[in-house]
C-alpha positions in Angstrom: -29.4 -6.4 -44.7 -29.6 -10.1 -45.3 -32.5 -12.0 -44.8 -30.3 -14.4 -42.2 -30.1 -10.9 -40.6 -33.6 -10.2 -40.3 -36.6 -10.1 -37.4 -39.2 -11.1 -40.6 -42.1 -12.3 -39.2 -41.2 -11.5 -35.5 -44.7 -9.9 -34.4 -46.4 -9.4 -31.6 -49.6 -11.3 -30.5 -52.3 -9.2 -29.0 -54.3 -11.6 -28.1 -54.2 -11.0 -24.5 -55.8 -8.1 -24.9 -57.9 -9.4 -27.7 -58.3 -11.0 -30.8 -59.1 -9.1 -33.6 -60.5 -5.7 -34.8 -64.0 -7.9 -34.6 -63.4 -8.8 -31.0 -66.6 -8.6 -29.8 -65.4 -8.5 -26.4 -64.3 -5.1 -27.5 -67.4 -3.5 -27.7 -68.5 -5.1 -24.7 -65.9 -4.1 -22.6 -66.5 -0.6 -23.9 -70.6 -1.1 -23.1 -69.9 -2.5 -19.3 -67.6 0.8 -18.9 -70.0 3.0 -20.0 -72.3 1.3 -17.5 -70.3 1.5 -14.8 -69.1 4.6 -15.2 -72.7 6.1 -14.9 -72.8 4.5 -11.7 -70.1 5.7 -10.5 -71.2 8.8 -10.9 -74.5 8.8 -9.4 -72.9 7.2 -6.4 -70.3 9.6 -5.9 -71.0 12.6 -7.7 -70.9 15.5 -5.1 -69.6 13.2 -2.3 -65.8 13.8 -3.1 -65.9 17.4 -2.1 -67.1 17.0 1.2 -65.1 13.8 2.1 -63.6 14.1 5.6 -61.7 11.5 7.8 -64.6 9.3 8.6 -65.1 8.9 4.9 -61.7 7.5 4.3 -62.8 3.7 3.7 -65.4 5.2 1.3 -62.9 7.0 -0.7 -60.8 4.0 -0.8 -63.3 1.8 -2.7 -64.0 5.2 -4.9 -60.0 4.8 -6.0 -60.4 1.3 -5.9 -63.4 1.2 -8.7 -62.6 4.4 -10.3 -59.0 2.5 -11.0 -60.7 -0.9 -12.5 -62.9 1.7 -14.7 -59.8 3.7 -16.5 -58.6 0.4 -17.3 -61.7 -1.4 -18.9 -62.6 1.9 -20.9 -58.8 2.6 -22.1 -57.8 -1.3 -22.8 -59.9 -1.1 -26.0 -58.5 2.2 -26.9 -54.8 1.1 -26.4 -55.5 -2.0 -28.6 -56.6 0.0 -31.2 -53.0 2.2 -30.9 -51.0 -0.7 -31.0 -52.8 -2.2 -34.1 -52.2 1.2 -35.7 -49.1 1.5 -35.1 -47.8 -2.0 -36.9 -49.9 -1.1 -39.6 -51.1 2.9 -40.2 -52.3 1.9 -43.7 -54.7 -0.2 -42.7 -58.2 1.8 -42.8 -60.1 -1.1 -40.1 -57.0 0.4 -37.8 -57.4 3.9 -38.3 -61.2 3.4 -37.5 -60.7 1.5 -34.7 -58.6 4.4 -33.0 -61.5 6.9 -33.6 -64.3 4.5 -32.4 -62.5 3.8 -29.4 -61.3 7.3 -28.7 -64.4 8.7 -29.2 -66.3 6.0 -26.6 -63.5 6.4 -24.4 -64.3 10.6 -24.0 -67.9 9.7 -23.8 -67.2 7.2 -20.6 -64.7 9.9 -19.3 -67.0 12.7 -19.7 -69.1 10.8 -16.4 -65.9 10.6 -14.4 -64.4 13.8 -14.8 -66.2 15.3 -11.7 -64.3 12.8 -9.4 -60.3 14.7 -10.1 -62.3 18.4 -10.2 -64.1 17.6 -6.7 -61.2 15.9 -5.0 -59.0 19.0 -5.3 -61.5 21.4 -3.6 -61.4 19.1 -0.2 -60.5 21.4 2.3 -56.6 21.3 3.1 -57.4 19.8 6.6 -59.4 17.0 5.7 -56.9 16.3 2.6 -54.1 15.8 5.2 -56.5 13.9 7.3 -57.4 11.6 4.8 -53.8 10.9 3.5 -52.9 10.1 6.8 -55.6 6.9 6.9 -54.2 3.7 6.9 -56.6 2.5 3.9 -56.0 5.0 1.6 -51.8 4.4 1.9 -52.0 2.7 -1.4 -53.7 5.4 -3.0 -51.5 8.6 -1.5 -49.2 9.6 -4.1 -51.7 9.5 -6.0 -54.3 12.0 -4.3 -51.2 14.2 -3.5 -50.0 14.8 -7.0 -53.9 15.2 -8.0 -53.4 18.4 -5.8 -50.7 19.9 -7.3 -53.1 20.1 -10.4 -55.9 22.5 -8.4 -54.7 26.1 -9.8 -55.2 24.8 -13.4 -58.5 22.8 -13.8 -60.9 24.4 -15.2 -65.1 24.2 -14.7 -66.5 20.7 -15.3 -68.4 21.8 -18.0 -65.0 23.5 -19.4 -63.2 20.4 -18.9 -66.2 18.0 -20.7 -66.1 20.6 -24.0 -62.2 20.4 -23.7 -62.0 16.7 -23.5 -64.6 16.3 -26.7 -63.1 18.7 -28.7 -59.7 17.1 -28.7 -61.1 14.4 -30.5 -61.0 16.9 -34.0 -58.6 19.1 -32.6 -55.4 18.0 -31.2 -55.7 14.3 -31.4 -57.0 14.6 -34.8 -53.8 16.4 -36.0 -51.5 14.3 -34.1 -52.9 11.6 -35.9 -52.8 13.1 -39.2 -48.7 13.9 -38.4 -48.5 10.2 -37.2 -50.0 9.2 -40.7 -48.4 11.9 -43.0 -45.2 11.2 -41.5 -45.3 7.5 -42.1 -46.6 7.3 -45.5 -43.5 9.9 -47.1 -41.0 8.1 -49.3 -37.6 9.0 -49.5 -35.1 9.0 -53.0 -32.4 7.0 -52.5 -31.0 6.4 -56.0 -34.0 4.7 -58.2 -35.6 3.2 -55.1 -38.0 5.0 -52.8 -37.0 4.0 -49.1 -39.4 4.2 -46.0 -37.2 6.3 -43.4 -35.9 3.3 -41.1 -34.8 2.1 -44.3 -33.3 5.6 -45.5 -32.0 6.5 -41.9 -30.2 3.1 -41.8 -27.6 4.2 -44.6 -26.8 7.2 -42.7 -24.8 4.5 -41.3 -23.0 3.0 -43.9 -19.7 3.0 -44.3 -19.8 4.1 -47.4 -19.8 8.0 -47.2 -21.4 9.1 -50.7 -24.2 6.4 -49.4 -24.8 8.8 -46.5 -24.8 11.8 -48.7 -27.4 10.4 -50.7 -29.4 9.6 -47.9 -29.2 12.8 -46.3 -29.9 14.4 -49.8 -33.2 12.2 -49.6 -34.3 12.6 -46.5 -33.9 16.2 -47.0 -36.0 15.8 -50.4 -38.6 13.9 -49.1 -39.2 16.5 -46.1 -39.4 19.4 -48.4 -42.1 17.9 -50.7 -44.3 17.6 -47.5 -43.0 20.7 -45.7 -46.3 22.4 -46.1 -48.6 20.1 -44.5 -45.9 19.5 -42.1 -45.2 22.9 -41.3 -48.7 24.1 -40.8 -48.9 20.8 -38.2 -46.4 22.1 -36.3 -47.7 25.6 -36.4 -51.5 24.3 -35.2 -50.3 22.5 -32.5 -47.6 24.9 -31.2 -50.7 27.4 -30.6 -52.7 24.8 -29.1 -50.6 24.4 -26.5 -50.1 28.0 -25.8 -54.2 28.4 -26.0 -54.3 25.5 -23.0 -51.6 27.0 -21.2 -53.6 31.0 -21.1 -57.2 28.8 -20.8 -55.4 27.2 -17.3 -53.1 29.3 -16.1 -49.5 28.1 -16.4 -47.1 30.8 -16.9 -45.3 29.0 -19.0 -45.3 26.6 -21.4 -43.3 24.3 -20.0 -44.6 24.3 -16.7 -47.9 21.4 -17.9 -44.5 19.1 -18.3 -42.9 20.1 -15.0 -45.5 19.2 -13.0 -46.6 16.0 -15.2 -42.8 14.9 -14.4 -43.0 15.8 -10.9 -39.7 18.3 -11.5 -39.8 21.9 -11.5 -37.8 25.1 -13.7 -35.3 25.1 -11.4 -34.2 21.3 -11.5 -34.7 21.8 -15.3 -32.6 24.4 -15.8 -29.8 23.2 -13.7 -30.3 19.8 -15.8 -29.6 21.9 -18.8 -26.6 24.3 -18.3 -25.0 21.8 -16.6 -24.5 19.8 -19.8 -24.2 23.2 -22.2 -21.1 23.8 -20.4 -20.2 20.6 -21.8 -21.2 21.5 -25.4 -17.0 21.6 -25.9 -16.9 18.1 -24.8 -18.9 17.5 -28.5 -17.1 19.4 -30.5 -13.6 17.3 -28.8 -15.1 14.0 -29.7 -16.2 15.3 -33.4 -13.2 16.8 -34.2 -11.3 12.8 -32.9 -14.1 11.5 -35.1 -13.0 13.5 -38.3 -9.3 12.6 -37.6 -10.2 9.2 -37.6 -12.5 8.8 -40.7 -9.5 11.0 -42.3 -11.6 13.7 -43.6 -11.0 17.1 -43.4 -14.2 18.4 -42.7 -16.9 16.5 -40.6 -20.7 17.2 -42.1 -23.7 16.2 -41.0 -24.1 12.9 -42.6 -21.4 12.1 -41.3 -21.6 12.3 -37.3 -22.9 8.4 -37.4 -20.5 7.4 -39.9 -19.1 3.9 -38.6 -15.2 4.0 -37.0 -12.5 1.9 -38.6 -15.1 0.2 -40.8 -19.0 -0.6 -40.4 -19.4 -3.1 -37.0 -20.9 -6.6 -37.9 -24.1 -6.9 -38.6 -26.5 -9.1 -36.2 -28.8 -11.6 -36.6 -32.2 -11.2 -34.7 -31.3 -15.0 -33.0 -28.1 -13.5 -31.6 -29.1 -10.0 -30.6 -32.4 -11.4 -28.4 -29.3 -14.0 -26.7 -27.1 -11.3 -26.4 -30.0 -8.9 -24.8 -31.6 -11.9 -23.3 -27.8 -12.9 -21.3 -27.2 -9.2 -20.2 -30.3 -9.0 -18.3 -29.8 -12.6 -16.9 -26.0 -12.0 -15.8 -27.7 -9.0 -13.9 -30.6 -10.4 -12.1 -32.0 -13.4 -12.6 -35.4 -12.5 -12.1 -35.1 -9.3 -14.6 -33.9 -12.2 -17.3 -36.6 -14.0 -16.7 -39.3 -11.2 -17.0 -37.2 -10.1 -20.6 -37.4 -14.0 -21.4 -41.3 -13.5 -21.5 -41.2 -10.8 -24.4 -39.6 -13.2 -26.8 -40.9 -16.7 -25.6 -45.0 -14.9 -25.7 -44.5 -12.8 -28.2 -44.7 -9.2 -26.8 -42.5 -7.5 -29.4 -43.2 -6.7 -33.4 -39.7 -6.1 -34.7 -39.7 -6.6 -38.4 -39.2 -4.2 -41.1 -42.7 -3.8 -43.4 -44.0 -0.9 -45.0 -46.8 1.3 -43.3 -44.9 1.0 -39.8 -44.7 3.4 -37.3 -41.1 4.7 -37.3 -39.3 4.7 -34.1 -39.4 1.9 -31.5 -41.8 2.2 -28.2 -42.4 -0.2 -24.9 -46.6 0.5 -24.4 -47.3 -0.4 -20.5 -50.6 -1.9 -22.2 -52.7 -2.0 -18.8 -51.8 -4.2 -15.5 -54.2 -6.9 -16.3 -52.3 -7.8 -19.3 -48.1 -6.8 -19.7 -46.5 -4.1 -22.3 -46.0 -4.4 -25.9 -42.8 -3.4 -27.7 -42.6 -1.8 -31.0 -39.4 -1.5 -33.1 -37.9 -1.6 -36.5 -34.9 -3.9 -36.5 -32.2 -3.6 -39.6 -29.2 -5.9 -38.2 -27.1 -3.0 -37.2 -25.8 -2.7 -33.6 -27.7 -0.1 -32.7 -30.8 -2.2 -33.2 -29.7 -4.1 -30.3 -29.1 -1.5 -28.2 -32.8 -0.1 -29.2 -33.6 -3.5 -28.5 -31.8 -3.4 -25.1 -33.5 -0.2 -24.3 -37.1 -0.7 -25.4 -36.6 -3.9 -22.9 -35.6 -1.6 -20.3 -39.0 0.0 -20.4 -41.0 -3.5 -21.0 -39.0 -4.8 -17.6 -39.9 -1.6 -15.9 -43.4 -1.7 -17.0 -43.9 -5.5 -16.2 -42.4 -4.5 -12.7 -45.0 -1.5 -11.6 -47.9 -3.5 -12.6 -48.5 -4.7 -8.9 -49.2 -0.6 -8.2 -51.9 -0.6 -10.3 -53.8 1.6 -12.8 -53.5 4.6 -11.8 -49.7 4.5 -10.3 -48.1 1.8 -12.6 -46.3 4.5 -14.9 -43.7 6.8 -13.7 -43.1 10.6 -15.0 -40.7 10.9 -17.5 -38.5 11.9 -16.1 -37.7 8.6 -14.8 -39.3 6.5 -17.4 -36.0 6.2 -19.1 -33.9 5.2 -16.1 -34.6 1.4 -16.6 -34.6 1.5 -20.4 -31.0 3.9 -20.7 -29.6 1.5 -18.0 -30.4 -1.8 -19.5 -28.5 -0.6 -23.0 -25.9 0.1 -20.5 -25.9 -3.5 -19.6 -25.3 -4.8 -22.9 -22.5 -2.7 -24.0 -20.8 -3.3 -21.0 -21.2 -7.3 -22.0 -20.1 -6.1 -25.5 -17.2 -4.8 -24.6 -16.3 -7.5 -22.7 -16.4 -9.8 -25.1 -14.4 -7.5 -28.0 -10.1 -6.9 -26.4 -9.5 -6.1 -30.0 -8.6 -2.2 -29.8 -10.1 -1.2 -33.1 -13.0 -3.3 -31.9 -13.4 -1.6 -29.0 -13.1 1.8 -30.3 -15.7 1.6 -32.5 -18.1 0.2 -29.7 -17.0 3.0 -27.6 -17.2 5.8 -30.3 -20.5 4.0 -30.6 -21.6 4.6 -27.2 -20.6 8.3 -26.9 -22.5 9.1 -29.7 -25.4 7.4 -28.4 -25.1 8.7 -25.1 -24.4 12.2 -26.7 -27.2 11.9 -28.5 -29.4 11.6 -25.2 -27.9 13.6 -22.9 -27.0 16.6 -25.4 -29.1 16.3 -28.2 -32.1 16.3 -26.4 -31.3 19.6 -24.5 -30.4 20.8 -28.2 -34.3 19.7 -29.1 -35.7 21.5 -25.9 -34.1 25.0 -26.5 -35.3 24.3 -30.4 -38.5 23.9 -28.9 -38.5 26.7 -26.2 -37.6 29.0 -29.4 -40.5 27.3 -31.5 -42.7 28.6 -28.8 -41.7 31.7 -28.6 -41.4 32.7 -31.8 -44.8 31.6 -32.6 -46.1 33.5 -29.8 -44.4 36.6 -30.8 -44.3 36.5 -34.6 -47.7 34.3 -35.5 -47.7 31.6 -38.0 -44.0 30.5 -38.5 -42.8 29.7 -42.5 -40.5 26.7 -42.7 -37.7 28.8 -43.1 -38.3 30.1 -40.0 -38.1 26.9 -38.1 -35.3 26.2 -40.1 -33.3 29.2 -38.9 -34.5 28.0 -35.3 -33.3 24.4 -35.7 -29.8 25.5 -37.1 -29.3 27.6 -34.5 -29.9 25.3 -31.6 -28.0 22.6 -33.2 -25.2 24.8 -34.3 -24.7 25.6 -30.9 -23.9 22.0 -29.3 -21.6 21.1 -32.2 -19.4 24.5 -32.8 -17.3 24.5 -35.7 -16.6 20.3 -35.2 -19.4 19.4 -37.6 -20.6 21.6 -40.9 -24.6 21.3 -40.9 -25.7 22.0 -44.5 -28.9 23.4 -45.6 -30.4 20.2 -46.1 -30.1 19.4 -42.2 -32.2 22.6 -41.9 -35.5 20.4 -42.9 -34.7 17.7 -40.4 -37.1 19.2 -37.4 -40.0 18.4 -39.3 -40.4 14.5 -38.8 -39.6 14.3 -35.2 -42.8 13.0 -33.3 -42.1 14.1 -29.5 -42.3 18.1 -30.3 -46.0 16.8 -31.8 -46.8 14.0 -29.4 -45.8 15.3 -26.0 -44.6 19.1 -25.7 -41.2 18.9 -24.0 -40.5 15.6 -23.6 -37.1 15.7 -24.4 -35.4 16.9 -21.6 -36.3 13.9 -19.8 -34.0 12.0 -21.8 -31.0 13.8 -20.8 -32.3 13.4 -16.8 -32.6 9.7 -17.4 -28.7 9.0 -19.3 -27.4 11.3 -16.7 -29.1 9.4 -13.6 -28.4 6.2 -15.4 -24.7 6.6 -15.7 -24.9 7.2 -11.5 -26.7 3.9 -11.0 -24.2 2.7 -13.5 -21.5 3.6 -10.8 -23.4 2.8 -8.1 -23.4 -0.5 -9.6 -20.2 -0.9 -10.0 -19.3 -0.3 -6.7 -21.9 -2.6 -4.8 -21.9 -5.2 -7.2 -24.9 -7.9 -6.9 -26.0 -6.1 -3.6 -27.3 -3.4 -6.2 -29.9 -5.1 -7.9 -32.2 -6.0 -5.7 -32.6 -2.3 -4.9 -33.0 -1.4 -8.3 -35.8 -4.0 -9.1 -37.8 -3.0 -5.9 -37.5 0.8 -7.4 -38.6 -0.4 -10.4 -41.0 -2.2 -8.8 -42.6 1.2 -7.3 -43.5 2.6 -10.9 -45.1 5.9 -9.9 -45.8 5.5 -6.4 -43.6 7.9 -5.2 -41.7 11.3 -6.8 -38.9 10.8 -8.0 -36.9 12.6 -5.6 -37.9 10.1 -3.0 -38.1 7.1 -5.1 -34.2 7.8 -5.9 -33.6 9.1 -2.5 -33.9 5.2 -1.7 -31.3 4.2 -3.7 -28.5 7.2 -2.2 -29.2 9.7 -5.2 -30.3 13.5 -4.1 -32.1 14.8 -7.1 -32.2 18.2 -5.5 -28.1 18.5 -5.7 -26.9 21.3 -8.1 -23.9 19.3 -8.2 -25.8 15.9 -9.5 -25.5 16.5 -13.0 -22.0 16.6 -13.4 -21.3 13.4 -12.0 -22.8 11.6 -15.3 -21.1 14.6 -17.5 -17.9 13.4 -16.1 -18.1 10.1 -16.7 -18.9 10.9 -20.6 -16.0 12.8 -20.2 -13.9 9.8 -19.3 -15.8 7.8 -22.3 -14.3 10.6 -24.4 -10.8 10.4 -22.7 -10.8 6.6 -23.2 -11.8 6.8 -26.9 -8.9 9.4 -27.4 -6.3 6.9 -26.0 -7.5 4.0 -27.8 -7.3 6.2 -30.9 -3.9 6.8 -30.7 -3.0 3.0 -30.3 -2.7 2.5 -26.3 -4.2 -0.3 -24.3 -6.9 0.9 -22.0 
C-alpha cells in the first residue's frame, strides 16, 4: 500500500464523550449515576410490580429517569471500550475498561429490580398500562421486556450473575480480544498483523496468497492452546446460562433478543442451504477465469483478471459520500458529518482491534466508526457498510436510549444497503466488460460471505455447542473437524479446503462476543436485496420511507418495521427473492466471462 492510498492520520475525535483517560468529568458522571440510581431505587423499589392503569404517568416518569440513568452510567464504559479498541496494547486503556465496567456493574445492581418487577405486573394491568397515551413512547420496550419473564431469576441471583460476569465471561472475552490482536503472522521475513496479512489473500500473485494463508495458519496454531481453551470455556458458560434461565436451546436467547423465532430462522437457513449449489457454480466459474486446475481455499478471494486499482482514502471518501447524496440529500448530510467531524478511525496501526464496527455510543453524542483502511476496493465497501450503520444509529437517536438500537436481525439493513449504493455507482462508472466482471465477482463474493458463509458459521456454532455438551472439553482437532465439515457443505467439490484452513475458526470474534450472532448477517443481506429491488421499482419515492424506517430504531418489532415497507417477513418464500437475485448476479458474471455485453 502506497502512502497516497493510506488513511494515515484519519483518527476519531472522542472528545464529544470525554477529553482523555484522566478527564474528571468521567468520574463525576459515574458518581452522579450512582447517586441517581440509589435515589431511583429508594423511590420505585416495590412499586413497579403494583402498578395499575392509574399509575401510568408515574411509570412514564420512572422510565424517563431510567433511560437517562442508563445513558449516564454507560457513557464512561463506551468511551473506555472505544479507546481500548483503537489501542489495545495501551495499559491505561485496559485499566479504564476495567474501572468503568466495574462501576457500571455496581450502579446496575441498584436498577435490576425494575425489569424483575415489571415482568410480574398482572396481565390485566399490563395491557391497561400499555394502552395509556403517556406510555406510547416506551410501548415496545415494555412489551419486549415481558418476553424474558420465564428466563429471569430472582433479584439476588441476578445481582450475583451481573457481578461475577466481570471476572467471568467479560474477562475471557477481553482476554480473547487482546490475545488475537497481539498475534503476528509470518510472511517471508516479516511478521504482519492480521489486517495486513489478510489483505495478502486478495493479492493477484498466487504464491503471495499461499504464503499468507500459511502464515495465518501458523500464527493461529501457535496460539491454539489458549484460543481452544477460551472457546471451550465460553461455550460451556453459555450452556450454564441457558440451563439456569430455562432456555430450551442455546440459540433461544439470541432469537428473543433478535425478536424472531426458531421457525423463521430455520426457514432462512434452509432456504440458503438449498442454494449451496450456486456457490459451487460460481467458484467453478472462478477457477476457469483464473486458469487453475484446482481452486484452493486461499484462492477464494483472488482478484479476477488482475487486481482492481487501489483507491486512495480521499477518493474512497468522495465515492461513498456521493453515493449516499445521490440516494438522499438527508442521508448524504449525515454521512458528511462522520468525515467532517472526525467520527471515523481508519488508519492502519499496530495494537488496533481487527475488523470494523460502528458504535452507536449514546444518543446525547453520536456514533463512531472504526476500521483499518488498506486502499483495497473491498475497504471502500467496508467504509460504505459501516457508514450505513452510522446513518441508522444517528437517525434512530431520536427514539431515546431504551429503543434506539435495533435487534441484530435488522441491524445490518442500512449497512448492506449502503454497500449496494456504492456498488451500483461503481458499476455505472465502468462500462469495460473486464472491469465490470471484476466488480461483479467481488460483489458476488461479498454477498456469498454475508449470506452463505454466515449460515455456515451458524451451523458450525450449533455443532460446536452440541459437541461441547455431549463430549466435554473439545481438543483443537475436534473443532477443526467441525469447522471443515460445516464449510465443505457449502463449497462441495468446487474449492479444496486444506488442513491449514481447519484452524481458521479460532480468530472469529462473533463466536466469542455474541453467540449465534451470524445468522443475522444472512437475514440482513437477503432483506436488503429485497429493498434494493423496491428502490429500483419506486425510485426517489423509496428514500423517505426507508429513512423513516431507520429513524424508528428498535421502537417496533422487525416484522412491524418491515411491514411499513411492504415486506412480509413471515412469508416462508420471502428469502427466495434475495437468493434469486444472487442467482441472477452469477448468471450475469457467466455472460460477461463469455464475452457477452450485458
